[in-house]
Structures are given as C-alpha cells and as structure tokens.
C-alpha positions in Angstrom: 31.4 12.0 51.1 34.2 13.5 49.2 34.2 12.8 45.5 37.0 10.6 44.3 36.9 11.8 40.8 40.2 13.4 39.8 39.9 16.5 37.7 42.0 16.3 34.6 44.0 19.6 34.2 43.4 21.6 31.1 46.1 21.3 28.4 48.7 24.0 28.8 48.3 24.9 25.1 44.6 25.8 25.7 45.4 28.7 28.1 46.7 31.0 25.4 43.7 30.1 23.2 41.3 31.1 26.1 43.0 34.4 26.7 42.9 35.2 23.0 39.2 34.4 23.0 38.7 36.9 25.8 40.3 39.7 23.9 38.4 38.8 20.7 35.1 38.9 22.6 36.1 42.2 24.1 36.8 43.6 20.7 33.5 42.3 19.2 31.6 44.0 22.0 32.9 47.4 20.8 30.4 47.4 18.0 27.1 45.7 18.6 25.9 47.6 21.7 26.3 50.9 19.8 24.5 50.0 16.6 21.2 51.7 17.4 22.9 54.8 18.8 25.3 55.1 15.8 22.4 54.8 13.3 20.3 57.4 15.1 22.9 59.9 16.3 25.5 59.8 13.6 23.8 58.5 10.4 20.6 60.3 11.3 18.3 57.3 10.8 15.2 56.8 12.8 14.8 53.9 15.3 12.8 51.9 12.8 15.8 52.1 10.4 18.1 51.0 13.3 15.7 48.0 13.9 16.1 46.9 10.3 19.9 47.2 10.5 19.8 44.9 13.5 17.5 42.5 11.7 19.9 42.4 8.8 22.8 41.8 11.2 21.0 38.9 12.9 20.0 37.4 9.5 23.6 37.6 8.2 24.8 36.0 11.5 22.4 33.1 11.0 23.6 32.6 7.4 27.2 32.9 8.5 26.8 30.2 11.1 25.4 27.8 8.5 28.0 28.7 5.9 30.8 28.3 8.3 29.7 24.9 9.4 29.1 23.7 5.8 32.5 24.9 4.6 34.5 23.5 7.5 35.2 20.1 5.9 36.1 21.7 2.6 38.4 24.4 3.9 39.7 23.0 7.2 40.1 25.0 10.4 43.2 26.9 9.3 41.7 28.4 6.1 38.2 28.9 7.5 39.1 30.4 10.9 42.0 32.6 9.9 40.5 33.6 6.5 37.2 34.6 8.1 38.9 36.6 10.9 41.1 38.5 8.4 38.1 39.4 6.3 36.1 40.3 9.4 38.9 42.8 10.5 38.8 44.3 7.0 35.0 44.7 7.3 35.3 46.3 10.7 37.9 48.8 9.3 35.5 49.4 6.4 32.9 50.7 8.8 35.0 53.9 9.1 34.2 54.6 5.4 30.5 53.9 5.7 29.1 57.5 6.1 25.5 56.7 5.1 22.8 54.2 6.2 22.9 51.7 3.3 26.7 51.2 3.2 26.8 50.9 7.0 24.0 48.4 7.0 25.7 46.3 4.3 29.1 46.4 6.0 27.8 45.6 9.5 25.9 42.6 7.9 29.1 41.5 6.2 30.9 41.7 9.6 28.2 39.7 11.3 28.2 37.0 8.5 32.0 36.6 8.6 32.5 36.6 12.4 29.6 34.1 12.8 31.1 31.8 10.2 34.1 31.3 12.6 32.0 30.2 15.6 31.1 26.6 14.5 34.7 26.1 13.3 36.2 27.2 16.6 33.8 25.1 18.6 34.4 22.1 16.5 38.2 22.5 16.7 38.0 22.8 20.5 35.7 19.8 20.8 37.8 17.6 18.6 41.2 18.7 19.7 40.7 18.4 23.4 38.0 15.7 23.7 38.7 14.5 27.2 38.2 18.0 28.7 36.0 19.6 26.1 33.0 20.1 28.5 35.2 22.1 30.9 36.8 24.0 28.0 33.5 25.0 26.5 32.4 26.2 29.9 35.6 28.2 30.4 35.3 29.7 26.9 31.8 30.7 27.8 32.9 32.5 31.0 35.9 34.1 29.2 33.6 35.3 26.4 31.3 36.9 29.0 34.2 38.6 30.7 35.3 40.0 27.4 31.8 41.2 26.5 31.4 42.9 29.9 34.7 44.7 29.6 34.1 45.5 25.9 30.7 47.0 26.4 32.0 49.1 29.3 34.9 50.4 27.2 32.7 50.8 24.1 30.8 53.7 25.5 34.0 55.5 26.7 35.8 55.0 23.4 32.7 56.1 21.4 32.5 59.3 23.5 35.8 60.1 21.9 35.1 58.8 18.5 32.9 56.1 16.9 35.6 55.7 14.2 38.1 54.8 16.9 35.8 51.9 18.1 35.7 50.5 14.6 39.5 50.8 14.2 40.3 49.2 17.5 37.8 46.4 16.9 39.5 45.6 13.6 42.9 45.6 15.3 41.8 43.2 17.9 40.2 40.9 15.4 43.3 41.0 13.2 45.4 40.2 16.2 43.2 37.2 16.9 43.6 36.1 13.3 47.4 36.3 13.6 47.3 34.4 16.9 45.1 31.6 15.5 47.5 31.4 12.4 50.5 30.9 14.6 48.6 28.8 17.1 47.4 26.3 14.5 50.7 26.2 12.7 52.7 25.4 15.9 50.1 23.0 17.3 51.7 19.6 17.7 50.0 16.3 17.0 47.7 14.9 19.6 46.2 11.6 20.1 42.7 13.2 20.1 43.5 15.6 17.3 41.7 16.1 14.0 43.5 17.4 11.0 44.4 21.1 11.5 46.4 22.5 8.5 45.5 20.0 5.9 42.5 19.8 3.6 40.2 17.2 5.4 38.7 14.4 3.4 35.0 14.9 2.9 33.1 11.8 4.1 29.6 13.0 3.4 27.8 15.7 1.5 25.7 18.4 3.2 22.6 16.7 1.8 23.6 13.4 3.4 24.3 15.1 6.7 21.0 16.9 6.6 19.2 13.6 6.5 20.4 12.9 10.0 17.6 15.1 11.4 17.6 13.4 14.8 21.1 14.9 15.4 19.9 18.5 15.0 16.2 19.0 14.5 14.9 19.0 18.1 18.0 20.7 19.5 17.6 23.4 16.9 13.9 23.7 17.7 14.6 24.0 21.4 17.3 26.7 20.8 14.9 28.6 18.5 12.2 28.6 21.2 14.7 29.8 23.8 16.0 32.6 21.6 12.4 33.7 20.9 11.7 33.8 24.6 14.9 35.7 25.3 13.7 38.5 23.1 11.3 39.3 25.9 14.1 41.1 27.7 14.8 43.7 25.0 11.3 43.9 23.6 9.3 43.5 26.7 11.1 44.2 30.0 13.1 47.2 28.6 10.1 49.1 27.3 8.1 48.2 30.3 10.7 49.7 32.7 10.8 52.8 30.5 7.0 53.0 30.4 6.6 52.7 34.2 9.1 55.6 34.9 12.2 53.6 35.9 15.6 55.2 35.3 17.5 53.8 32.3 20.0 52.1 34.5 17.3 49.9 36.0 17.5 47.8 32.9 21.3 47.8 32.7 21.4 46.6 36.3 19.7 43.4 35.2 22.5 42.6 32.8 25.1 43.5 35.5 23.4 40.9 37.6 23.7 38.5 34.7 27.4 39.1 34.2 28.3 38.9 37.8 26.4 35.6 38.3 28.1 34.0 35.3 31.4 34.7 37.2 30.5 34.0 40.8 27.9 31.3 40.1 30.3 28.8 38.6 30.8 26.8 41.8 27.0 26.3 42.2 26.6 25.5 38.5 29.4 23.0 38.9 27.7 21.4 41.9 24.5 21.1 40.0 26.3 19.4 37.1 28.0 16.9 39.4 25.1 16.2 41.8 21.8 17.0 40.1 22.0 17.0 36.3 25.0 14.8 35.6 24.5 14.4 31.9 24.5 17.0 29.0 21.0 16.0 28.1 19.7 16.5 31.7 21.5 19.9 31.8 19.6 21.1 28.7 16.3 20.0 30.1 17.0 21.7 33.4 18.0 24.9 31.6 14.6 25.0 29.8 12.8 24.5 33.2 14.8 27.3 34.8 14.1 29.7 31.9 10.4 28.8 32.1 10.3 29.3 35.9 12.1 32.7 35.5 9.6 34.1 32.9 6.6 32.6 34.7 7.6 34.3 38.0 8.0 37.6 36.2 4.7 37.2 34.5 3.0 36.8 37.9 4.9 39.5 39.8 6.4 41.8 37.2 5.0 45.0 38.9 7.7 44.5 41.5 11.2 45.3 40.3 12.6 42.7 42.6 10.7 40.1 40.7 12.5 41.1 37.5 15.9 40.8 39.3 14.9 37.4 40.7 13.8 36.4 37.2 17.2 37.4 35.8 19.0 35.4 38.5 17.0 32.2 37.7 17.4 32.7 33.9 21.1 33.2 34.3 21.5 29.8 35.8 19.5 28.4 32.9 21.9 30.1 30.6 24.9 28.7 32.3 23.5 25.2 32.0 22.6 25.7 28.3 25.2 27.8 26.5 28.3 25.7 27.0 26.4 22.4 26.9 25.1 22.7 23.3 28.5 22.8 21.6 30.0 20.2 24.0 27.2 17.7 23.3 27.1 18.2 19.6 30.9 17.8 19.2 30.8 14.7 21.4 28.1 13.1 19.2 29.0 14.2 15.7 32.8 14.1 15.8 34.5 15.5 12.7 31.2 16.7 11.3 30.6 18.8 14.4 31.2 22.1 12.6 28.4 21.4 10.1 25.8 20.6 12.8 27.0 23.4 15.1 26.4 25.9 12.3 23.1 24.3 11.4 21.8 24.4 15.0 23.1 28.0 15.4 21.3 29.1 12.2 18.0 27.5 13.2 18.3 29.0 16.7 18.9 32.5 15.3 15.4 32.3 13.6 14.1 32.9 17.1 16.3 35.9 17.5 14.8 37.3 14.2 11.2 36.6 15.1 11.2 37.6 18.7 11.8 41.4 18.6 9.3 41.9 15.7 6.6 39.7 17.4 7.1 41.1 20.9 7.4 44.7 19.7 3.9 44.5 18.2 2.5 42.5 21.1 3.8 45.1 23.6 2.1 47.9 21.7 -1.1 46.0 21.7 -1.3 44.5 25.2 1.8 45.4 27.3 4.3 43.1 29.0 2.1 40.4 30.6 1.3 38.4 27.4 4.9 38.7 26.3 6.2 37.1 29.5 3.5 34.3 29.3 4.4 33.7 25.7 8.1 33.5 26.7 7.1 31.0 29.4 5.3 28.9 26.9 8.3 29.0 24.5 10.6 27.8 27.3 8.2 25.0 28.1 8.3 24.0 24.4 12.1 24.2 24.5 12.2 21.9 27.5 10.0 19.4 25.7 12.3 19.6 22.6 15.4 19.0 24.7 13.8 16.0 26.3 12.8 14.6 23.0 16.3 15.3 21.6 17.9 13.2 24.4 15.6 10.3 23.4 16.2 10.8 19.7 20.0 10.7 19.9 19.8 7.8 22.3 17.8 5.8 19.8 19.6 6.9 16.6 21.7 4.3 14.9 25.4 5.0 15.4 25.1 7.1 18.6 25.2 4.9 21.6 23.4 5.7 24.9 26.7 6.5 26.6 27.4 9.5 24.3 24.0 11.0 24.7 23.7 10.4 28.4 27.2 9.9 29.5 28.7 12.0 32.3 30.1 15.4 31.2 33.9 15.3 31.5 35.3 17.3 34.4 32.4 19.7 34.5 
C-alpha cells in the first residue's frame, strides 16, 4: 500500500548551507589523511611520533567539541561559528610555517580544537532553525559531508604531490570562504517560526553544572558512542595491519573505504526504507545501528581469512553508520532544544574518548595476538553500545520533562 505521508520539502535557504558544508568538508579532508605521511616524509619523524601527533589531534578535537557546546549559549551561533572558522583558517595557514615536529603538532592540535568547536554549534543551529525537517537535513548533511570527504581525500594526494604547503593554503582558503558564507548567511537569515536567536546574545537559562546534572540526557548516549568509536578503531589498528601482514596490496584496504563511500551514496533509498518500515523512531535506529555494527565485526571475526568477509563486514557496518551518524544530532536537538549545543558537544567529547583509547589498545593487542581478539573485542564493544542505546531510549522516556513522543516519536520525513 502506498504511503500517504507527504514529504515536506527542504527550506530553500538550506540548500546553499548544504553546498557550503560540502566544500568545507572537502577542504578539511585535505589535511587529516596526510598527517602521518607529512610527519614521516617531510618533518622526518618516526611513525611513533606521527601516532602521538594523531593522539594530540584527537584529544584536542574532543576538548573542542565540549568547549564549543559549553560556549554556545554565551556567544551565540554567529560569534561562535564564524569566529571559530576564521581562527581555524588562520591555524591552517600557520601550518605552512611549521617546519619542525613540535610546532606542527601544536598547530594541527589547535586546528582540530577550533574546527571541532564549530560542530555542536552548527548541528544545534540546524536542529533548532529547521525543526520540522531536521532529521532529513541531518541525513543530507551527513551525505554531503561524506561526498566532500571523498573528493577531498582524492584531491589531497594529487595536491600534496605538487606541494604539501599548497594543501595547507587551499584548506585555509576553503575554511575562510565557509566563514564568510556563514557570516553572510546568518546575517541575512530572516525570522522563522521555528527559529532560535541567531545574531543576538542568547539568554543563559542554566549553568553548565546544572545541565550536567541531567545525566539521563547524555550519559548512556555518550557511553554508546564511546563504545562504537572504540570498536571502529579496529579498522585502522586491526584490519589495516592484518591486510599488510598477510601480503595484500595497499589498495586492498582503501577499497574497503571506497565501498563505504559508495554505499553512503547509493544506499540511501534502502536506509530510508528501513527508517520508514522497520526502525521508525530515532531510538530504534540507534539500537539497530549497534546491532548491525556487532554483526559486522562478529562476521569478520569468524571469517576474516577471506577478503570477501572483510568487504561484507564493511557493507553491514556502513548501514549501521548510516543509521547512527545523522540520528544522534537529530535526536539530541529534538530532546534538548536550545541547550542542544551543550549536549552535542558533551556527547561528542565522551565519544571521542573511544577514538583515543582504541588505536593504543588495539595496536598493542595486534602485536600480542593478531586480529582475531581485536575483532571479538570490537564485537563486544558494539554489543555494549547496543545495550547503552536501548537504555538511553528508556532513560529519556522516563525523564521528567521529556515526553515519550519526543524520545520515540517518528523521525520527520526521513
């Protein structure tokens, strides 16, 4: 039977924002794929040094997400988003002057801190500005970001073959262009019935300490995100060295991520069908994402000797990613309203702890016992994430002030 639900069109003003996000993601992808190569080949550091640079970059990103969320109510979207982007562009241009390891590590960490501080603000702005279509917008932003990353990583190698300094320069130019766009966009944005304050200093309703007390809003969601990020480190710190150890060509690993990128684009109709027919609420989508991730890693743990099993694992995991990545900001902004930026930053910071722990733990585990225990550990982490997401659905349903319809209501136009 044909669905009678009408699909609300996206606001015309959102299209320019989505295109700008694509170009910003493309520019950001100029830097992070090349960090290890730049440290080793240009700055003459060893791979251990490159690992510590990446660790510092991830730690700064986690702190940036928390800081951005905490400052959102004090500074407002205009000051926080535009100011952070301008400073990020300056940090990216400063990389051209970092000719030794320590200045480079400090500058790349500053870049990660600043760009991460804009993420909760941008997500909160989208969720509060366009509430009725926020779920669709978050999903579209997710797809556009992945297109930008795919194009950016492809161009990064070509540009770096000409000059690494050129990648830093172009990255800064794209970031500054996005800052100018957001400044003009926010200034010219008309009032809307669903809108929050844009260019004014918002009134602070609650302190950070008071917001932290609402642990049911973020604790289990952050724990589930942490567990998933820990599991995802199995790709770089388990699958990648395993393929290298077993004599596969280097492109065998990159093919897995090509599959990931292609599925994010062509798999949207199937993901949309799943959201409409099988997992119709944001809470159910999070639980299903954890189950899919667990199935992916368990399947690889059993049959990882066959390369086809790794490809199949990436396929299943990618559908888990598509159900998870856009749902977290959509659900948090739906539940927390004007305080969404704070909780988005907090959950992002908690989740990034998994990204910090995973490479270190799995790197040692691979040296000791190979890939099998890594994949089973990742499976267990995904199972814990699934349990955390299920508990989160119940926690926000039972929390005072958040009705059942918000936690379990149908996602808008997904």
